Biopython code that builds the backbone (N, CA, C, O; Angstrom):
import numpy as np
from Bio.PDB.StructureBuilder import StructureBuilder

atoms = [
    (1, "MET", "N", (0.822, -1.192, 0.000)),
    (1, "MET", "CA", (0.000, 0.000, 0.000)),
    (1, "MET", "C", (0.860, 1.248, 0.000)),
    (1, "MET", "O", (0.376, 2.333, -0.321)),
    (2, "GLY", "N", (2.100, 1.113, 0.347)),
    (2, "GLY", "CA", (2.997, 2.259, 0.398)),
    (2, "GLY", "C", (4.207, 2.033, -0.466)),
    (2, "GLY", "O", (4.392, 0.952, -1.024)),
    (3, "GLU", "N", (5.010, 3.027, -0.573)),
    (3, "GLU", "CA", (6.246, 2.933, -1.324)),
    (3, "GLU", "C", (7.411, 3.041, -0.367)),
    (3, "GLU", "O", (7.342, 3.750, 0.637)),
    (4, "LEU", "N", (8.471, 2.340, -0.680)),
    (4, "LEU", "CA", (9.658, 2.396, 0.170)),
    (4, "LEU", "C", (10.449, 3.675, -0.054)),
    (4, "LEU", "O", (11.241, 4.070, 0.802)),
    (5, "GLY", "N", (10.247, 4.321, -1.185)),
    (5, "GLY", "CA", (10.989, 5.543, -1.466)),
    (5, "GLY", "C", (12.375, 5.231, -1.978)),
    (5, "GLY", "O", (12.662, 4.101, -2.373)),
    (6, "ALA", "N", (13.230, 6.228, -1.971)),
    (6, "ALA", "CA", (14.589, 6.051, -2.465)),
    (6, "ALA", "C", (15.416, 5.330, -1.412)),
    (6, "ALA", "O", (15.448, 5.736, -0.251)),
    (7, "SER", "N", (16.070, 4.283, -1.813)),
    (7, "SER", "CA", (16.969, 3.572, -0.919)),
    (7, "SER", "C", (18.009, 2.853, -1.762)),
    (7, "SER", "O", (17.825, 2.666, -2.965)),
    (8, "ARG", "N", (19.070, 2.463, -1.143)),
    (8, "ARG", "CA", (20.128, 1.770, -1.859)),
    (8, "ARG", "C", (19.851, 0.279, -1.968)),
    (8, "ARG", "O", (20.161, -0.334, -2.989)),
    (9, "ASN", "N", (19.286, -0.297, -0.954)),
    (9, "ASN", "CA", (18.969, -1.723, -0.932)),
    (9, "ASN", "C", (17.535, -1.897, -0.481)),
    (9, "ASN", "O", (17.042, -1.149, 0.364)),
    (10, "LEU", "N", (16.872, -2.881, -1.046)),
    (10, "LEU", "CA", (15.537, -3.180, -0.566)),
    (10, "LEU", "C", (15.238, -4.650, -0.782)),
    (10, "LEU", "O", (15.838, -5.311, -1.629)),
    (11, "LEU", "N", (14.312, -5.136, -0.009)),
    (11, "LEU", "CA", (13.876, -6.519, -0.086)),
    (11, "LEU", "C", (12.357, -6.527, -0.046)),
    (11, "LEU", "O", (11.747, -5.940, 0.847)),
    (12, "GLU", "N", (11.751, -7.198, -1.019)),
    (12, "GLU", "CA", (10.300, -7.355, -1.044)),
    (12, "GLU", "C", (9.977, -8.838, -1.126)),
    (12, "GLU", "O", (10.555, -9.566, -1.934)),
    (13, "ILE", "N", (9.054, -9.276, -0.287)),
    (13, "ILE", "CA", (8.613, -10.660, -0.287)),
    (13, "ILE", "C", (7.091, -10.646, -0.377)),
    (13, "ILE", "O", (6.424, -9.917, 0.357)),
    (14, "ALA", "N", (6.552, -11.452, -1.278)),
    (14, "ALA", "CA", (5.098, -11.511, -1.429)),
    (14, "ALA", "C", (4.690, -12.939, -1.753)),
    (14, "ALA", "O", (5.421, -13.675, -2.416)),
    (15, "THR", "N", (3.525, -13.315, -1.280)),
    (15, "THR", "CA", (2.966, -14.616, -1.607)),
    (15, "THR", "C", (1.472, -14.455, -1.840)),
    (15, "THR", "O", (0.825, -13.574, -1.273)),
    (16, "GLU", "N", (0.946, -15.324, -2.687)),
    (16, "GLU", "CA", (-0.473, -15.256, -3.017)),
    (16, "GLU", "C", (-1.010, -16.669, -3.176)),
    (16, "GLU", "O", (-0.390, -17.504, -3.833)),
    (17, "LEU", "N", (-2.147, -16.933, -2.583)),
    (17, "LEU", "CA", (-2.841, -18.205, -2.736)),
    (17, "LEU", "C", (-4.111, -17.931, -3.525)),
    (17, "LEU", "O", (-4.973, -17.167, -3.092)),
    (18, "SER", "N", (-4.216, -18.561, -4.688)),
    (18, "SER", "CA", (-5.345, -18.322, -5.585)),
    (18, "SER", "C", (-6.160, -19.603, -5.735)),
    (18, "SER", "O", (-5.603, -20.689, -5.895)),
    (19, "VAL", "N", (-7.486, -19.465, -5.681)),
    (19, "VAL", "CA", (-8.396, -20.600, -5.812)),
    (19, "VAL", "C", (-9.361, -20.315, -6.959)),
    (19, "VAL", "O", (-10.086, -19.321, -6.920)),
    (20, "PRO", "N", (-9.382, -21.179, -7.984)),
    (20, "PRO", "CA", (-10.331, -20.978, -9.086)),
    (20, "PRO", "C", (-11.757, -21.333, -8.651)),
    (20, "PRO", "O", (-11.972, -22.310, -7.933)),
    (21, "ILE", "N", (-12.717, -20.536, -9.092)),
    (21, "ILE", "CA", (-14.130, -20.815, -8.814)),
    (21, "ILE", "C", (-14.933, -20.563, -10.090)),
    (21, "ILE", "O", (-14.481, -19.853, -10.988)),
    (22, "THR", "N", (-16.117, -21.145, -10.158)),
    (22, "THR", "CA", (-17.009, -20.930, -11.293)),
    (22, "THR", "C", (-18.327, -20.379, -10.764)),
    (22, "THR", "O", (-18.958, -20.972, -9.889)),
    (23, "VAL", "N", (-18.729, -19.236, -11.308)),
    (23, "VAL", "CA", (-19.982, -18.601, -10.921)),
    (23, "VAL", "C", (-20.789, -18.366, -12.194)),
    (23, "VAL", "O", (-20.358, -17.623, -13.076)),
    (24, "LYS", "N", (-21.950, -18.993, -12.291)),
    (24, "LYS", "CA", (-22.819, -18.854, -13.465)),
    (24, "LYS", "C", (-22.049, -19.108, -14.761)),
    (24, "LYS", "O", (-22.101, -18.307, -15.694)),
    (25, "ASN", "N", (-21.334, -20.234, -14.805)),
    (25, "ASN", "CA", (-20.543, -20.658, -15.968)),
    (25, "ASN", "C", (-19.416, -19.705, -16.336)),
    (25, "ASN", "O", (-18.904, -19.773, -17.453)),
    (26, "ARG", "N", (-19.021, -18.833, -15.443)),
    (26, "ARG", "CA", (-17.883, -17.936, -15.685)),
    (26, "ARG", "C", (-16.782, -18.315, -14.710)),
    (26, "ARG", "O", (-17.018, -18.441, -13.509)),
    (27, "HIS", "N", (-15.591, -18.495, -15.230)),
    (27, "HIS", "CA", (-14.449, -18.866, -14.407)),
    (27, "HIS", "C", (-13.755, -17.621, -13.879)),
    (27, "HIS", "O", (-13.504, -16.673, -14.624)),
    (28, "THR", "N", (-13.457, -17.633, -12.619)),
    (28, "THR", "CA", (-12.753, -16.527, -11.983)),
    (28, "THR", "C", (-11.869, -17.095, -10.869)),
    (28, "THR", "O", (-11.788, -18.311, -10.700)),
    (29, "GLN", "N", (-11.221, -16.231, -10.125)),
    (29, "GLN", "CA", (-10.361, -16.658, -9.030)),
    (29, "GLN", "C", (-10.580, -15.765, -7.825)),
    (29, "GLN", "O", (-10.786, -14.559, -7.961)),
    (30, "VAL", "N", (-10.535, -16.363, -6.648)),
    (30, "VAL", "CA", (-10.456, -15.596, -5.409)),
    (30, "VAL", "C", (-9.062, -15.855, -4.854)),
    (30, "VAL", "O", (-8.487, -16.920, -5.083)),
    (31, "TYR", "N", (-8.529, -14.904, -4.138)),
    (31, "TYR", "CA", (-7.161, -15.070, -3.650)),
    (31, "TYR", "C", (-6.939, -14.331, -2.343)),
    (31, "TYR", "O", (-7.674, -13.410, -1.985)),
    (32, "ALA", "N", (-5.904, -14.765, -1.647)),
    (32, "ALA", "CA", (-5.434, -14.113, -0.421)),
    (32, "ALA", "C", (-3.946, -13.863, -0.609)),
    (32, "ALA", "O", (-3.264, -14.640, -1.277)),
    (33, "PHE", "N", (-3.442, -12.789, -0.025)),
    (33, "PHE", "CA", (-2.035, -12.465, -0.202)),
    (33, "PHE", "C", (-1.453, -11.861, 1.070)),
    (33, "PHE", "O", (-2.168, -11.363, 1.939)),
    (34, "ALA", "N", (-0.139, -11.925, 1.141)),
    (34, "ALA", "CA", (0.613, -11.289, 2.227)),
    (34, "ALA", "C", (1.924, -10.798, 1.617)),
    (34, "ALA", "O", (2.481, -11.440, 0.726)),
    (35, "GLU", "N", (2.407, -9.665, 2.099)),
    (35, "GLU", "CA", (3.654, -9.105, 1.564)),
    (35, "GLU", "C", (4.384, -8.308, 2.630)),
    (35, "GLU", "O", (3.783, -7.788, 3.570)),
    (36, "HIS", "N", (5.689, -8.225, 2.459)),
    (36, "HIS", "CA", (6.531, -7.456, 3.378)),
    (36, "HIS", "C", (7.632, -6.795, 2.553)),
    (36, "HIS", "O", (8.158, -7.393, 1.614)),
    (37, "GLY", "N", (7.969, -5.581, 2.903)),
    (37, "GLY", "CA", (9.055, -4.866, 2.241)),
    (37, "GLY", "C", (9.902, -4.134, 3.262)),
    (37, "GLY", "O", (9.396, -3.676, 4.287)),
    (38, "THR", "N", (11.194, -4.024, 2.979)),
    (38, "THR", "CA", (12.103, -3.302, 3.859)),
    (38, "THR", "C", (13.206, -2.645, 3.038)),
    (38, "THR", "O", (13.598, -3.151, 1.987)),
    (39, "ASP", "N", (13.704, -1.511, 3.532)),
    (39, "ASP", "CA", (14.835, -0.859, 2.870)),
    (39, "ASP", "C", (16.158, -1.329, 3.447)),
    (39, "ASP", "O", (17.212, -0.799, 3.096)),
    (40, "LEU", "N", (16.113, -2.325, 4.334)),
    (40, "LEU", "CA", (17.296, -2.921, 4.945)),
    (40, "LEU", "C", (18.169, -1.878, 5.643)),
    (40, "LEU", "O", (19.381, -2.056, 5.771)),
    (41, "GLY", "N", (17.547, -0.800, 6.090)),
    (41, "GLY", "CA", (18.281, 0.254, 6.790)),
    (41, "GLY", "C", (19.149, 1.109, 5.896)),
    (41, "GLY", "O", (19.960, 1.892, 6.390)),
    (42, "SER", "N", (18.993, 0.975, 4.579)),
    (42, "SER", "CA", (19.885, 1.670, 3.652)),
    (42, "SER", "C", (19.488, 3.110, 3.355)),
    (42, "SER", "O", (20.277, 3.837, 2.750)),
    (43, "SER", "N", (18.295, 3.554, 3.755)),
    (43, "SER", "CA", (17.876, 4.918, 3.422)),
    (43, "SER", "C", (18.746, 5.969, 4.112)),
    (43, "SER", "O", (18.845, 7.099, 3.633)),
    (44, "LYS", "N", (19.372, 5.612, 5.227)),
    (44, "LYS", "CA", (20.244, 6.568, 5.912)),
    (44, "LYS", "C", (21.477, 6.902, 5.069)),
    (44, "LYS", "O", (22.118, 7.929, 5.290)),
    (45, "ASP", "N", (21.814, 6.033, 4.099)),
    (45, "ASP", "CA", (22.956, 6.258, 3.224)),
    (45, "ASP", "C", (22.611, 7.098, 1.994)),
    (45, "ASP", "O", (23.497, 7.485, 1.231)),
    (46, "VAL", "N", (21.316, 7.379, 1.804)),
    (46, "VAL", "CA", (20.853, 8.184, 0.669)),
    (46, "VAL", "C", (20.832, 9.645, 1.089)),
    (46, "VAL", "O", (20.417, 9.972, 2.201)),
    (47, "LYS", "N", (21.279, 10.519, 0.203)),
    (47, "LYS", "CA", (21.309, 11.949, 0.504)),
    (47, "LYS", "C", (19.933, 12.423, 0.974)),
    (47, "LYS", "O", (18.937, 12.215, 0.281)),
    (48, "GLY", "N", (19.873, 13.049, 2.129)),
    (48, "GLY", "CA", (18.617, 13.559, 2.686)),
    (48, "GLY", "C", (17.872, 12.558, 3.538)),
    (48, "GLY", "O", (16.848, 12.915, 4.121)),
    (49, "ASN", "N", (18.329, 11.328, 3.642)),
    (49, "ASN", "CA", (17.701, 10.260, 4.417)),
    (49, "ASN", "C", (16.177, 10.314, 4.269)),
    (49, "ASN", "O", (15.483, 10.794, 5.166)),
    (50, "PRO", "N", (15.653, 9.820, 3.131)),
    (50, "PRO", "CA", (14.206, 9.939, 2.871)),
    (50, "PRO", "C", (13.321, 9.275, 3.917)),
    (50, "PRO", "O", (12.215, 9.753, 4.167)),
    (51, "THR", "N", (13.771, 8.192, 4.534)),
    (51, "THR", "CA", (12.953, 7.541, 5.559)),
    (51, "THR", "C", (12.724, 8.475, 6.740)),
    (51, "THR", "O", (11.604, 8.579, 7.240)),
    (52, "GLU", "N", (13.763, 9.145, 7.183)),
    (52, "GLU", "CA", (13.610, 10.090, 8.293)),
    (52, "GLU", "C", (12.854, 11.332, 7.850)),
    (52, "GLU", "O", (11.985, 11.823, 8.572)),
    (53, "PHE", "N", (13.178, 11.842, 6.670)),
    (53, "PHE", "CA", (12.545, 13.066, 6.170)),
    (53, "PHE", "C", (11.031, 12.893, 6.038)),
    (53, "PHE", "O", (10.270, 13.766, 6.455)),
    (54, "PHE", "N", (10.591, 11.766, 5.458)),
    (54, "PHE", "CA", (9.162, 11.529, 5.262)),
    (54, "PHE", "C", (8.512, 10.827, 6.454)),
    (54, "PHE", "O", (7.336, 10.467, 6.403)),
    (55, "ARG", "N", (9.284, 10.634, 7.527)),
    (55, "ARG", "CA", (8.795, 10.005, 8.758)),
    (55, "ARG", "C", (8.178, 8.642, 8.507)),
    (55, "ARG", "O", (7.072, 8.345, 8.957)),
    (56, "ARG", "N", (8.913, 7.829, 7.785)),
    (56, "ARG", "CA", (8.517, 6.449, 7.508)),
    (56, "ARG", "C", (9.403, 5.516, 8.317)),
    (56, "ARG", "O", (10.466, 5.928, 8.783)),
    (57, "VAL", "N", (8.991, 4.282, 8.491)),
    (57, "VAL", "CA", (9.759, 3.349, 9.301)),
    (57, "VAL", "C", (10.770, 2.543, 8.494)),
    (57, "VAL", "O", (11.630, 1.888, 9.083)),
    (58, "GLY", "N", (10.694, 2.569, 7.172)),
    (58, "GLY", "CA", (11.641, 1.839, 6.342)),
    (58, "GLY", "C", (11.270, 0.388, 6.104)),
    (58, "GLY", "O", (11.999, -0.338, 5.428)),
    (59, "HIS", "N", (10.142, -0.043, 6.655)),
    (59, "HIS", "CA", (9.668, -1.405, 6.415)),
    (59, "HIS", "C", (8.165, -1.438, 6.633)),
    (59, "HIS", "O", (7.602, -0.556, 7.282)),
    (60, "GLY", "N", (7.528, -2.451, 6.092)),
    (60, "GLY", "CA", (6.091, -2.571, 6.292)),
    (60, "GLY", "C", (5.549, -3.859, 5.732)),
    (60, "GLY", "O", (6.171, -4.497, 4.883)),
    (61, "SER", "N", (4.385, -4.235, 6.215)),
    (61, "SER", "CA", (3.713, -5.457, 5.786)),
    (61, "SER", "C", (2.251, -5.159, 5.504)),
    (61, "SER", "O", (1.674, -4.213, 6.039)),
    (62, "SER", "N", (1.672, -5.984, 4.655)),
    (62, "SER", "CA", (0.240, -5.890, 4.402)),
    (62, "SER", "C", (-0.283, -7.281, 4.046)),
    (62, "SER", "O", (0.485, -8.173, 3.687)),
    (63, "TYR", "N", (-1.583, -7.446, 4.150)),
    (63, "TYR", "CA", (-2.232, -8.684, 3.744)),
    (63, "TYR", "C", (-3.620, -8.327, 3.252)),
    (63, "TYR", "O", (-4.119, -7.236, 3.527)),
    (64, "GLY", "N", (-4.245, -9.240, 2.525)),
    (64, "GLY", "CA", (-5.575, -8.949, 2.036)),
    (64, "GLY", "C", (-6.185, -10.093, 1.262)),
    (64, "GLY", "O", (-5.624, -11.186, 1.177)),
    (65, "VAL", "N", (-7.351, -9.818, 0.699)),
    (65, "VAL", "CA", (-8.101, -10.775, -0.108)),
    (65, "VAL", "C", (-8.597, -10.067, -1.357)),
    (65, "VAL", "O", (-8.705, -8.841, -1.399)),
    (66, "GLY", "N", (-8.895, -10.863, -2.371)),
    (66, "GLY", "CA", (-9.377, -10.254, -3.599)),
    (66, "GLY", "C", (-10.078, -11.243, -4.493)),
    (66, "GLY", "O", (-10.148, -12.438, -4.204)),
    (67, "VAL", "N", (-10.598, -10.719, -5.587)),
    (67, "VAL", "CA", (-11.239, -11.525, -6.616)),
    (67, "VAL", "C", (-10.777, -10.999, -7.970)),
    (67, "VAL", "O", (-10.677, -9.791, -8.183)),
    (68, "LYS", "N", (-10.498, -11.925, -8.875)),
    (68, "LYS", "CA", (-10.069, -11.549, -10.221)),
    (68, "LYS", "C", (-11.264, -11.678, -11.156)),
    (68, "LYS", "O", (-11.883, -12.739, -11.241)),
    (69, "LEU", "N", (-11.582, -10.596, -11.853)),
    (69, "LEU", "CA", (-12.699, -10.550, -12.787)),
    (69, "LEU", "C", (-12.152, -10.155, -14.152)),
    (69, "LEU", "O", (-12.043, -8.968, -14.457)),
    (70, "GLY", "N", (-11.809, -11.139, -14.972)),
    (70, "GLY", "CA", (-11.150, -10.850, -16.245)),
    (70, "GLY", "C", (-9.759, -10.305, -15.970)),
    (70, "GLY", "O", (-8.971, -10.931, -15.261)),
    (71, "ALA", "N", (-9.457, -9.145, -16.525)),
    (71, "ALA", "CA", (-8.152, -8.513, -16.300)),
    (71, "ALA", "C", (-8.142, -7.620, -15.059)),
    (71, "ALA", "O", (-7.102, -7.065, -14.704)),
    (72, "VAL", "N", (-9.296, -7.479, -14.397)),
    (72, "VAL", "CA", (-9.407, -6.592, -13.237)),
    (72, "VAL", "C", (-9.274, -7.408, -11.952)),
    (72, "VAL", "O", (-9.859, -8.482, -11.813)),
    (73, "ARG", "N", (-8.497, -6.876, -11.030)),
    (73, "ARG", "CA", (-8.347, -7.487, -9.706)),
    (73, "ARG", "C", (-8.929, -6.509, -8.686)),
    (73, "ARG", "O", (-8.432, -5.393, -8.539)),
    (74, "ALA", "N", (-9.972, -6.925, -7.989)),
    (74, "ALA", "CA", (-10.567, -6.116, -6.928)),
    (74, "ALA", "C", (-10.082, -6.703, -5.610)),
    (74, "ALA", "O", (-10.286, -7.887, -5.344)),
    (75, "GLU", "N", (-9.439, -5.878, -4.781)),
    (75, "GLU", "CA", (-8.892, -6.411, -3.537)),
    (75, "GLU", "C", (-9.017, -5.424, -2.380)),
    (75, "GLU", "O", (-9.095, -4.208, -2.556)),
    (76, "TYR", "N", (-9.030, -6.013, -1.196)),
    (76, "TYR", "CA", (-9.022, -5.238, 0.034)),
    (76, "TYR", "C", (-7.739, -5.600, 0.757)),
    (76, "TYR", "O", (-7.472, -6.779, 0.993)),
    (77, "ALA", "N", (-6.941, -4.601, 1.112)),
    (77, "ALA", "CA", (-5.650, -4.826, 1.761)),
    (77, "ALA", "C", (-5.590, -4.079, 3.081)),
    (77, "ALA", "O", (-6.140, -2.986, 3.218)),
    (78, "VAL", "N", (-4.913, -4.687, 4.055)),
    (78, "VAL", "CA", (-4.724, -4.088, 5.374)),
    (78, "VAL", "C", (-3.239, -3.763, 5.541)),
    (78, "VAL", "O", (-2.380, -4.625, 5.358)),
    (79, "ASP", "N", (-2.952, -2.510, 5.890)),
    (79, "ASP", "CA", (-1.587, -2.032, 6.104)),
    (79, "ASP", "C", (-1.236, -2.192, 7.576)),
    (79, "ASP", "O", (-1.887, -1.596, 8.435)),
    (80, "HIS", "N", (-0.212, -2.992, 7.877)),
    (80, "HIS", "CA", (0.175, -3.209, 9.284)),
    (80, "HIS", "C", (0.716, -1.946, 9.944)),
    (80, "HIS", "O", (0.441, -1.711, 11.121)),
    (81, "ASN", "N", (1.468, -1.134, 9.228)),
    (81, "ASN", "CA", (2.060, 0.072, 9.823)),
    (81, "ASN", "C", (0.988, 1.058, 10.259)),
    (81, "ASN", "O", (1.031, 1.571, 11.378)),
    (82, "ALA", "N", (0.033, 1.324, 9.387)),
    (82, "ALA", "CA", (-1.001, 2.312, 9.686)),
    (82, "ALA", "C", (-2.192, 1.700, 10.419)),
    (82, "ALA", "O", (-2.960, 2.409, 11.069)),
    (83, "GLY", "N", (-2.343, 0.378, 10.310)),
    (83, "GLY", "CA", (-3.494, -0.268, 10.935)),
    (83, "GLY", "C", (-4.797, 0.044, 10.233)),
    (83, "GLY", "O", (-5.867, -0.024, 10.838)),
    (84, "THR", "N", (-4.711, 0.387, 8.951)),
    (84, "THR", "CA", (-5.900, 0.731, 8.175)),
    (84, "THR", "C", (-6.014, -0.182, 6.969)),
    (84, "THR", "O", (-5.048, -0.837, 6.579)),
    (85, "GLY", "N", (-7.181, -0.219, 6.392)),
    (85, "GLY", "CA", (-7.420, -1.006, 5.188)),
    (85, "GLY", "C", (-7.920, -0.132, 4.058)),
    (85, "GLY", "O", (-8.403, 0.978, 4.280)),
    (86, "ALA", "N", (-7.798, -0.646, 2.840)),
    (86, "ALA", "CA", (-8.252, 0.102, 1.667)),
    (86, "ALA", "C", (-8.667, -0.868, 0.573)),
    (86, "ALA", "O", (-8.180, -1.997, 0.509)),
    (87, "PHE", "N", (-9.567, -0.418, -0.282)),
    (87, "PHE", "CA", (-10.044, -1.176, -1.428)),
    (87, "PHE", "C", (-9.299, -0.706, -2.667)),
    (87, "PHE", "O", (-9.123, 0.496, -2.864)),
    (88, "PHE", "N", (-8.857, -1.644, -3.506)),
    (88, "PHE", "CA", (-8.107, -1.301, -4.715)),
    (88, "PHE", "C", (-8.693, -2.009, -5.925)),
    (88, "PHE", "O", (-9.208, -3.121, -5.815)),
    (89, "LEU", "N", (-8.615, -1.365, -7.071)),
    (89, "LEU", "CA", (-8.873, -1.993, -8.369)),
    (89, "LEU", "C", (-7.552, -1.959, -9.118)),
    (89, "LEU", "O", (-6.970, -0.894, -9.323)),
    (90, "ARG", "N", (-7.088, -3.118, -9.518)),
    (90, "ARG", "CA", (-5.817, -3.220, -10.235)),
    (90, "ARG", "C", (-6.070, -3.950, -11.551)),
    (90, "ARG", "O", (-7.072, -4.650, -11.701)),
    (91, "PHE", "N", (-5.159, -3.781, -12.496)),
    (91, "PHE", "CA", (-5.308, -4.411, -13.807)),
    (91, "PHE", "C", (-4.110, -5.293, -14.108)),
    (91, "PHE", "O", (-2.970, -4.922, -13.828)),
    (92, "GLY", "N", (-4.374, -6.468, -14.684)),
    (92, "GLY", "CA", (-3.307, -7.374, -15.072)),
    (92, "GLY", "C", (-2.894, -8.320, -13.983)),
    (92, "GLY", "O", (-3.451, -8.328, -12.886)),
    (93, "GLU", "N", (-1.899, -9.123, -14.310)),
    (93, "GLU", "CA", (-1.385, -10.114, -13.366)),
    (93, "GLU", "C", (-0.383, -9.486, -12.420)),
    (93, "GLU", "O", (0.320, -8.543, -12.784)),
    (94, "ARG", "N", (-0.319, -10.003, -11.220)),
    (94, "ARG", "CA", (0.592, -9.484, -10.222)),
    (94, "ARG", "C", (1.977, -10.098, -10.356)),
    (94, "ARG", "O", (2.982, -9.400, -10.224)),
    (95, "PHE", "N", (2.036, -11.398, -10.618)),
    (95, "PHE", "CA", (3.323, -12.084, -10.686)),
    (95, "PHE", "C", (3.612, -12.509, -12.108)),
    (95, "PHE", "O", (4.655, -13.105, -12.374)),
]
sb = StructureBuilder()
sb.init_structure("model")
sb.init_model(0)
sb.init_chain("A")
sb.init_seg("    ")
for serial, (resi, resn, name, xyz) in enumerate(atoms, 1):
    if name == "N":
        sb.init_residue(resn, " ", resi, " ")
    sb.init_atom(name, np.array(xyz, "f"), 0.0, 1.0, " ", f" {name:<3s}", serial, name[0])
structure = sb.get_structure()
């Protein structure tokens, strides 16, 4: 849900479990996902230290659920850092 910003090193890990379903003879997928990203503490080495400047923690996790409708992915994700959730419409494949 957020961006890591400028950093020298970063690590992103994501996983998704997708289950095919059929509704009224139309094939679709429902899925659950979890992801984590970190700047590995490298933002302090970037001019202006963007993590400190933008008051970010340099790492974060989220999880959520969604449904794929053709090329559109409708999903609800929860941000661990902020403790809030949001609804997204995305297009195309994630992986």
